[in-house]
MARMI-940331 format. One record per residue (C-alpha): x, y, z. Coordinates in Angstrom, 2 decimals, decimal comma. Each point is the difference from the previous one (the first is absolute). Layout:
<nodes>
NODE       X       Y       Z
NODE       X       Y       Z
...
</nodes>
This chain:
<nodes>
NODE       X       Y       Z
NODE    0,11   -0,53   -0,07
NODE    1,41    3,79   -1,15
NODE   -0,35    3,26    1,98
NODE   -1,31    1,08    4,15
NODE   -3,13   -1,72    1,11
NODE   -1,67    3,73    0,05
NODE    1,14    0,45   -3,39
NODE   -1,96   -3,40   -1,45
NODE   -2,92    0,49    2,55
NODE   -0,98    4,15   -1,90
NODE    0,90   -1,43   -3,17
NODE   -2,88   -2,77   -0,42
NODE   -2,27    2,22    2,63
NODE   -0,42    2,35   -2,41
NODE   -0,71   -2,30   -2,49
NODE   -2,69   -1,77    2,18
NODE   -1,32    3,84    0,68
NODE   -0,43    0,21   -3,75
NODE   -1,74   -3,59   -0,05
NODE   -2,03    1,43    2,72
NODE   -1,17    2,88   -1,70
NODE   -0,83   -1,65   -3,43
NODE   -1,75   -2,27    1,83
NODE   -2,32    2,83    1,62
NODE   -0,35    1,91   -3,29
NODE   -0,65   -3,29   -1,86
NODE   -3,10   -0,78    2,50
NODE   -0,62    3,64   -0,46
NODE   -0,47   -0,08   -3,89
NODE   -1,45   -3,80   -0,52
NODE   -2,84    0,70    1,71
NODE   -1,91    2,54   -1,82
NODE    1,77   -1,07   -3,60
NODE   -1,49   -3,16    1,17
NODE   -3,27    0,78    0,48
NODE   -0,52    1,99   -2,86
NODE    0,95   -2,40   -2,71
NODE   -1,19   -3,25    1,76
NODE   -2,58    1,54    2,15
NODE   -1,34   -0,76    4,05
NODE   -0,73   -3,72   -0,23
NODE    2,43   -0,88   -2,69
NODE    3,16    1,28    2,19
NODE   -1,46   -1,48    3,57
NODE    0,02   -3,22   -1,66
NODE    3,51    0,39   -1,03
NODE    0,90    1,26    3,55
NODE   -2,05   -2,41    1,30
NODE    2,26   -2,89   -2,33
NODE    3,63    1,88    0,56
NODE   -0,65   -0,37    4,32
NODE   -0,88   -3,89   -0,69
NODE    3,30   -0,29   -1,57
NODE    1,98    2,15    2,49
NODE   -2,35   -2,38    2,60
NODE    1,36   -3,57   -1,80
NODE    4,01    1,60   -0,41
NODE    0,21    0,73    3,59
NODE   -0,41   -4,17    0,84
NODE    3,90    0,45   -1,31
NODE    0,80    3,00    1,46
NODE    1,17   -1,61    3,37
NODE    1,86   -2,33   -1,86
NODE    1,86    2,50   -2,35
NODE    0,26    2,13    2,69
NODE    1,63   -2,60    2,79
NODE    2,63   -1,82   -3,04
NODE    1,08    3,47   -1,29
NODE    1,54    1,31    3,64
NODE    1,08   -3,65    0,18
NODE    2,28    1,08   -3,27
NODE    0,83    2,82    1,52
NODE    1,77   -1,37    2,74
NODE    1,45   -3,14   -1,78
NODE    1,61    2,28   -2,61
NODE    2,67    1,52    3,34
NODE    0,90   -3,39    1,23
NODE   -0,57   -3,41   -2,70
NODE   -0,42    0,68   -3,81
NODE   -0,82   -3,52   -0,03
NODE   -2,99    0,05    2,37
NODE   -1,05    2,74   -1,91
NODE   -0,50   -2,05   -3,42
NODE   -1,39   -2,86    1,75
NODE   -2,94    2,18    1,70
NODE   -0,30    2,45   -3,56
NODE   -0,68   -3,33   -2,00
NODE   -1,64   -2,62    2,81
NODE   -2,66    3,54    0,42
NODE   -1,77   -0,96   -3,24
NODE   -1,70   -3,10    2,01
NODE   -1,97    2,61    1,74
NODE   -0,71    1,89   -2,62
NODE   -1,25   -2,49   -1,45
NODE   -2,25   -1,18    3,10
NODE   -1,19    3,40    0,02
NODE   -0,83    0,20   -3,62
NODE   -1,79   -2,93    0,18
NODE   -2,02    1,25    2,38
NODE   -0,62    3,75   -1,23
NODE   -0,63   -2,22   -3,89
NODE   -2,67   -1,95    1,90
NODE   -1,64    2,99    1,75
NODE   -0,18    2,07   -3,01
NODE   -1,82   -3,36   -2,51
NODE   -1,63   -0,61    3,47
NODE   -2,66    3,28   -0,48
NODE   -0,72   -1,43   -3,56
NODE   -2,05   -2,88    1,64
NODE   -0,47    1,55    3,59
NODE   -2,13    2,71    0,40
NODE    0,67    0,35    4,20
NODE    3,71    0,41   -1,97
NODE   -0,72    2,75   -1,93
NODE   -1,98    1,59    2,47
NODE    2,87   -0,21    2,73
NODE    2,45    1,46   -2,34
NODE   -2,26    2,92   -1,09
NODE   -0,64   -1,72   -4,43
NODE   -3,45   -0,66    0,33
NODE   -3,12    2,01   -1,12
NODE   -2,04   -0,26   -3,15
NODE    0,66   -2,70   -2,35
NODE    2,28    1,69   -2,89
NODE    1,83    2,07    2,85
NODE    0,94   -2,60    1,57
NODE    1,14   -2,72   -2,31
NODE    2,68    2,56   -1,39
NODE    0,83    0,86    3,34
NODE    0,90   -3,72    0,84
NODE    1,73   -0,48   -3,21
NODE    1,80    3,11    0,34
NODE    1,20   -1,10    3,25
NODE    1,16   -3,17   -1,02
NODE    2,06    1,66   -3,30
NODE    1,58    2,48    3,32
NODE    0,99   -2,83    1,85
NODE    1,43   -1,83   -2,52
NODE    2,56    2,71   -0,90
NODE    0,90    0,40    3,42
NODE    0,76   -3,84    0,88
NODE    1,85    0,07   -3,36
NODE    2,44    3,01    1,20
NODE   -0,91    2,07    2,76
NODE    0,25   -2,80    2,27
NODE    2,99   -1,09   -0,10
NODE    2,09    3,05   -1,22
NODE   -0,77    1,80    2,43
NODE    2,02   -2,05    2,56
NODE    2,81    0,58   -2,79
NODE   -0,51    3,76    0,00
NODE    1,32   -0,42    3,60
NODE    3,56   -1,21   -0,89
NODE   -0,49    4,31   -1,08
NODE   -0,11    1,18    3,76
NODE    3,91   -1,79    1,57
NODE    1,12    0,41   -3,35
NODE    0,49    3,88    0,57
NODE   -2,77    0,70   -2,83
NODE   -3,05    0,88    2,14
NODE    0,36    3,33   -2,24
NODE   -0,77   -2,17   -3,34
NODE   -2,69   -1,97    1,83
NODE   -1,76    3,07    1,15
NODE   -0,14    1,45   -3,65
NODE   -0,94   -3,65   -1,12
NODE   -2,64   -0,16    2,79
NODE   -1,03    3,76   -1,60
NODE   -0,42   -1,89   -3,58
NODE   -2,14   -1,89    1,18
NODE   -2,36    2,65    1,40
NODE    0,15    1,57   -3,62
NODE   -0,51   -3,24   -2,44
NODE   -3,40   -1,12    2,45
NODE   -1,20    3,55   -0,39
NODE    0,61    0,34   -3,63
NODE   -1,72   -2,83   -0,85
NODE   -3,61    0,94    2,26
NODE    0,76    3,88   -1,72
NODE   -0,03   -1,81   -3,18
NODE   -3,03   -2,77    0,60
NODE   -2,54    3,14    1,36
NODE    1,25    1,62   -3,00
NODE   -1,20   -2,56   -2,65
NODE   -2,79   -0,99    2,50
NODE    1,36   -3,40    0,17
NODE   -2,41   -2,41    1,68
NODE    1,38   -1,91    3,33
NODE    1,36   -2,71   -2,04
NODE    2,07    1,46   -2,89
NODE    1,24    2,49    3,13
NODE    0,45   -2,82    2,21
NODE    2,83   -1,25   -3,34
NODE    1,31    3,28   -0,59
NODE    1,15    0,21    3,71
NODE    0,89   -3,56    0,60
NODE    2,29    0,87   -3,87
NODE    1,81    3,20    2,23
NODE    0,06   -1,83    2,68
NODE    2,02   -2,67   -1,82
NODE    2,16    2,50   -2,34
NODE    1,39    1,90    3,40
NODE    0,82   -3,38    1,61
NODE    1,77   -1,76   -2,40
NODE    1,71    3,79   -0,79
NODE    1,24    0,05    3,66
NODE    1,21   -4,16   -0,12
NODE    2,30    0,93   -2,72
NODE    0,86    3,07    1,19
NODE    1,15   -1,94    3,91
NODE    1,83   -2,91   -2,26
NODE    2,23    2,50   -1,82
NODE    0,73    1,82    3,28
NODE    0,48   -2,67    1,80
NODE    1,03   -2,81   -1,80
NODE    1,72   -1,57    2,85
NODE   -3,37   -1,49    1,44
NODE   -0,93   -1,88   -3,46
NODE   -1,87   -2,73   -0,41
NODE   -2,02    0,93    2,51
NODE   -2,07   -2,92    0,37
NODE    3,29   -2,32    0,40
NODE    0,30   -2,10    2,93
NODE   -3,70   -0,36    0,66
NODE   -1,08   -1,53    3,27
NODE   -3,69   -1,14    0,97
NODE    1,09   -0,14    3,64
NODE    1,52    3,43    0,18
NODE   -3,22    1,72   -2,01
NODE   -1,99   -2,06    2,99
NODE    1,06    1,44    2,53
NODE    0,57    3,51   -1,15
NODE   -3,54   -0,03   -1,12
NODE   -1,45   -1,39    3,00
NODE    2,76    2,49    2,38
NODE   -1,43    2,88   -1,91
NODE   -3,34   -1,19    1,18
NODE   -0,17    3,39    3,09
NODE    1,09    2,17   -2,39
NODE   -3,81   -0,71   -2,25
NODE   -1,49   -0,32    2,86
NODE    1,40    4,10    1,13
NODE   -0,82    0,80   -2,84
NODE   -3,37   -1,11   -0,35
NODE   -0,37    1,30    3,33
NODE    1,31    3,19   -0,65
NODE   -2,99    0,55   -3,05
NODE   -2,20   -1,41    2,76
NODE    0,58    2,85    1,72
NODE    0,15    2,22   -2,85
NODE   -2,85   -0,93   -2,21
NODE   -2,10   -0,98    3,57
NODE   -0,01    3,26    1,31
NODE   -1,42    1,05   -2,72
NODE   -2,94   -2,65   -0,60
NODE   -0,76    0,87    3,86
NODE   -0,48    3,55   -0,77
NODE   -2,66   -0,88   -2,59
NODE   -1,84   -2,35    2,40
NODE   -0,36    1,53    2,92
NODE   -0,13    4,10   -1,47
NODE   -1,59   -0,80   -3,76
NODE    2,34    0,48   -3,22
NODE   -0,87    3,70    0,31
NODE    2,85    0,07    2,44
NODE    2,76   -2,33   -1,65
NODE    1,36    3,46   -1,80
NODE    0,45    1,97    2,88
NODE    2,40   -2,72    1,54
NODE    1,77   -1,02   -2,97
NODE    0,66    3,75   -1,76
NODE    1,39    0,27    3,88
NODE    2,45   -3,04   -0,06
NODE    0,90    0,83   -4,03
NODE    1,51    3,50    1,62
NODE    1,21   -1,12    2,28
NODE    1,95   -2,77   -1,56
NODE    2,04    2,30   -2,23
NODE    2,08    0,42    3,32
NODE   -0,03   -3,78    0,08
NODE    1,24    0,13   -3,33
NODE    3,13    2,61    1,23
NODE    0,76   -3,00    2,41
NODE   -0,01   -2,74   -3,25
NODE    1,85    2,48   -2,41
NODE    3,08    0,24    2,43
NODE    0,02   -3,07    1,78
NODE   -0,56   -2,49   -2,55
NODE    3,79    0,58   -1,46
NODE    1,39   -0,77    2,89
NODE   -1,03   -3,36   -0,01
NODE    3,29   -1,65   -1,40
NODE    2,30    1,95    2,09
NODE   -1,14   -1,56    3,86
NODE   -0,30   -3,28   -1,77
NODE    3,31    0,47   -1,39
NODE    1,20    1,53    3,67
NODE   -1,72   -3,43    2,03
NODE    1,20   -2,72   -2,44
NODE    4,19    1,53    0,25
NODE   -0,87   -0,10    3,58
NODE    0,18    4,27    0,47
NODE   -3,13    0,25    2,00
NODE    1,15    2,98    2,02
NODE   -0,32    2,20   -2,86
NODE   -3,63   -0,04   -0,24
NODE   -0,38    1,71    3,46
NODE    1,82    3,52   -1,54
NODE   -2,01   -1,10   -2,88
NODE   -3,20    0,40    1,39
NODE    0,91    2,71    1,88
NODE    0,72    1,43   -3,15
NODE   -3,16   -0,86   -1,03
NODE   -2,37    1,85    2,34
NODE    2,04    3,14   -0,12
NODE    0,02   -0,01   -3,51
NODE   -3,45   -2,09   -1,45
NODE   -2,10    0,37    3,90
NODE    0,78    3,59    0,22
NODE   -0,97    0,43   -3,99
NODE   -3,31   -1,82    0,56
NODE   -0,69    1,83    3,38
NODE    0,81    3,78   -1,02
NODE   -2,55   -0,73   -3,86
NODE   -2,77   -1,96    2,15
NODE    0,07    3,41    2,80
NODE    0,40    2,42   -3,15
NODE   -2,68   -1,24   -2,33
NODE   -2,30   -0,16    2,93
NODE   -1,68    3,42   -0,11
NODE   -0,47   -0,91   -4,25
NODE   -1,84   -3,13    0,05
NODE   -3,76    1,93    0,36
NODE    0,47    1,98   -2,61
NODE    1,72   -2,38   -2,16
NODE   -2,23   -2,79    1,11
NODE   -2,78    2,13   -1,15
NODE    0,70    0,37   -2,95
NODE    1,52   -3,10   -0,81
NODE   -3,49   -2,06    0,44
NODE   -1,82    2,99   -1,61
NODE   -1,79    1,46    3,48
NODE   -2,07   -3,56   -0,54
NODE    1,64   -1,19    3,04
NODE    0,23    0,90    3,28
NODE    3,17   -0,38    1,88
NODE    0,60   -1,24    3,35
NODE    2,62    1,14    1,72
NODE    0,70   -1,76    3,11
NODE    0,10   -3,24   -2,07
NODE    2,48    1,91   -2,43
NODE    2,00    0,74    3,34
NODE    0,51   -3,52    1,14
NODE    0,44   -1,22   -3,83
NODE    2,77    2,17    0,25
NODE    0,98   -0,93    3,55
NODE    0,27   -3,55   -1,69
NODE    2,38    0,86   -2,58
NODE    2,39    1,72    1,99
NODE    0,31   -2,75    2,03
NODE    0,14   -2,92   -2,50
NODE    3,01    2,57   -1,19
NODE    2,05   -0,64    3,04
NODE    0,31   -3,67   -0,03
NODE    0,39   -0,31   -3,58
NODE    3,54   -0,52   -0,62
NODE   -0,51   -2,71    2,02
NODE   -3,16   -1,80   -1,30
NODE    2,31    0,67   -3,36
NODE    2,90   -2,23    1,95
NODE   -1,99   -2,33    1,39
NODE   -2,27   -0,33   -2,91
NODE    3,08   -0,52   -2,23
NODE    1,89   -3,06    2,11
NODE   -3,44   -1,48    0,23
NODE   -0,37    0,23    3,46
NODE   -3,79   -1,58   -0,50
NODE   -1,22   -0,71    3,44
NODE    0,43    3,78    0,94
NODE   -0,91    1,46   -3,58
NODE   -3,23   -2,40    0,91
NODE   -0,41    1,29    3,89
NODE   -1,01    3,40   -1,68
NODE   -1,77   -0,27   -2,64
NODE   -2,27   -1,79    2,46
NODE    0,06    2,56    2,66
NODE   -1,01    2,83   -2,67
NODE   -2,65   -2,07   -1,46
NODE   -1,18   -1,09    3,29
NODE   -0,06    3,45    1,83
NODE   -1,49    2,40   -3,68
NODE   -3,00   -2,32   -0,21
NODE   -0,67   -0,84    3,43
NODE    0,10    3,69    2,19
NODE   -1,13    1,16   -3,78
NODE   -3,56   -2,52    0,68
NODE    0,03    0,42    3,39
NODE    0,39    4,00   -0,15
NODE   -2,22    0,87   -2,40
NODE   -3,41   -0,47    1,65
NODE    1,76    3,58    1,96
NODE    2,41    1,85   -1,83
NODE   -0,93   -1,60   -3,43
NODE    2,63    0,28   -2,62
NODE    2,26    1,47    2,52
NODE    0,11   -3,47    1,61
NODE    2,17   -1,08   -2,93
NODE    2,41    2,20   -0,45
NODE    0,27   -0,77    3,72
NODE    0,67   -3,26   -0,52
NODE    2,38    0,34   -3,38
NODE    1,75    2,35    3,20
NODE    0,49   -2,65    2,52
NODE    0,53   -2,80   -3,42
NODE    3,09    2,26   -0,45
NODE    0,78    0,68    3,30
NODE    0,44   -3,04    1,48
NODE    2,04   -1,63   -3,64
NODE    3,06    2,76    0,43
NODE   -0,18   -1,69    3,87
NODE    0,47   -3,46   -1,32
NODE    2,48    0,93   -2,63
NODE    2,07    1,72    1,87
NODE   -0,29   -2,09    3,06
NODE    1,31   -2,91   -2,37
NODE    2,21    2,34   -2,08
NODE    2,40    1,12    2,65
NODE   -0,82   -2,97    2,68
NODE    0,80   -3,08   -2,76
NODE    1,32    1,55   -2,76
NODE    2,45    2,11    1,43
NODE    0,24   -1,55    2,71
NODE    1,66   -3,05   -1,31
NODE    2,97    1,64   -1,51
NODE    0,81    2,28    3,22
NODE   -1,21    3,25   -1,81
NODE   -2,25    1,80    1,98
NODE   -0,97    4,20   -0,47
NODE    0,84    2,01    3,12
NODE   -3,01    1,75    1,98
NODE    0,94    2,95   -1,32
NODE   -0,71   -1,07   -3,80
NODE   -3,60    0,03    0,70
NODE   -0,43    2,83    1,18
NODE   -0,46    1,66   -3,25
NODE   -2,66   -2,36   -1,59
NODE   -2,01    0,50    3,10
NODE   -0,03    3,59    0,25
NODE   -0,83   -0,03   -3,64
NODE   -2,78   -2,20    0,02
NODE   -1,00    0,13    2,98
NODE   -0,82    3,71    0,19
NODE   -1,95   -0,38   -3,93
NODE   -2,10   -2,74    1,96
NODE   -0,94    1,94    2,46
NODE   -1,01    2,87   -2,54
NODE   -1,63   -2,20   -2,27
NODE   -1,86   -1,98    2,64
NODE   -0,84    3,32    1,79
NODE   -1,68    1,68   -2,49
NODE   -1,85   -2,94   -0,47
NODE   -1,82    0,62    2,38
NODE    0,14    3,06    1,02
NODE    1,93    0,31    3,69
NODE    2,00    3,08   -1,80
NODE   -0,29    2,68   -2,18
NODE    1,55   -0,36   -3,33
NODE    2,13    2,06   -1,10
NODE    1,83   -0,14    3,75
NODE    0,80   -3,38   -0,22
NODE    0,96   -0,23   -3,78
NODE    2,81    2,73    1,16
NODE    1,06   -2,01    3,27
NODE   -0,20   -3,43   -3,25
NODE    2,36    2,23   -1,66
NODE    2,17    0,76    2,30
NODE    0,84   -3,30    1,46
NODE    0,35   -0,74   -3,59
NODE    2,25    1,94   -0,55
NODE    1,99   -0,46    3,54
NODE    0,31   -3,39   -0,82
NODE    1,03   -0,41   -3,28
NODE    3,13    3,32    0,73
NODE    0,61   -2,83    3,28
NODE    0,28   -3,36   -1,94
NODE    2,24    1,95   -2,80
NODE    2,37    0,79    2,28
NODE   -0,15   -3,70    1,57
NODE    1,21   -0,85   -3,30
NODE    3,75   -1,20   -0,57
NODE    1,64    2,74   -1,79
NODE    0,97   -1,77   -3,14
NODE   -3,78   -1,04   -0,39
NODE   -0,78    3,91    0,43
NODE    2,86    0,70   -2,96
NODE   -1,07   -2,77   -1,92
NODE   -4,39    1,42   -0,01
NODE    1,63    3,04   -0,71
NODE    1,88   -0,78   -3,07
NODE   -2,74   -1,85   -1,01
NODE   -2,46    2,64    0,28
NODE    2,43    2,38   -1,98
NODE    0,06   -2,19   -2,60
NODE   -3,85   -0,20   -0,20
NODE   -0,43    3,63    0,46
NODE    2,91    0,71   -3,29
</nodes>
């Protein structure tokens, strides 16, 4: 790997940031275009079909992530074992692919299954959607499943920058296919076929690129071992379960809001979640590039380096998100009303609580990345369960008294539990194994910054104090914490950050 860690992370963050901007832009553009050329009913059919496709795709997500993380770790330790797991992964892919194909084909014969996947309805429309779903799954199992694992080779090979560009390429290809289908007025079968061709094309192009850039891992399927493939598939079950539980918390909250408050309340909840998730996207964009670094550090026995890296993360990314959440807070009501066309009323307490949850998520983001990247499946599943149980449980129990605010409390409680569990495991188990420890003073800045931000947002949610005064106090706390944390950083690390800032400014 060439260059310093902060330089590599900055390059990848810039591409990921551009990708996030494109994702938002595509969402804003696709809705009016599809409604104009397709109309409401065909567009709704495509959304339902695509949701079913993404749901079936998620059946191999845990396995792909597990094997990918393992390759990332073995890259620094045992190339022979890496090749064995890379080749043997096809065993798990074949099994999950058969399940995906069986479910997709099953919608043609079993109406309850079609209804469960959201592709039921009028006879002609339903048949087209089910055939389209089968076409999409066939395309996916032929390329996307296994090549999704092959793509993971780019991460430890120091090519995460290139991987980010390919991820953006996937988005562009899919967006272009849908725009062409809508403007030509294609039906669901034709649209699915066009989308499948675009998917096949972009994945095959990426496979050719990886073969040329990383020839030493060729051929990918040499040395397949059935036992290794089945073992990896079995061990990935917990990660798959974690993904499913997380999806249950995310989508289950929407379903519960609809069940308790009716469909009219759903836009209130989802629009606020969309706004607050913008800061989650900032955390993701700035954290993801560090994955190969933290795994490499652990694999090479340099775990002590994770302490200053986490301190630097809290000072930079943590402060950025806290500053952003606080400074944007007074503008949200104005922007929200214009964004929704004054059709949806802003639930201010719910906004405050969900912003507070995002702040907590940011605090433990790098530790979460580390534990997930190293396949610490027990703690990953425990954290997901804590989020889901508290989010749905508190929301359901408290709705009769607090309304939608109860779901905000549940989400905040879930993130608090997740942060505590993650911090306890990371410090008490991961670092303790190698003898690395945090000095007590290292926690001071992050506790002050996060604590004052949380105190203001929760107080604003329940009107505990005047907003201007509390807001200014929170800003002062974050400012003091940023300066304090910066001074606690190693002098060499501060110099490197300043050099990086100077290069980015120029």
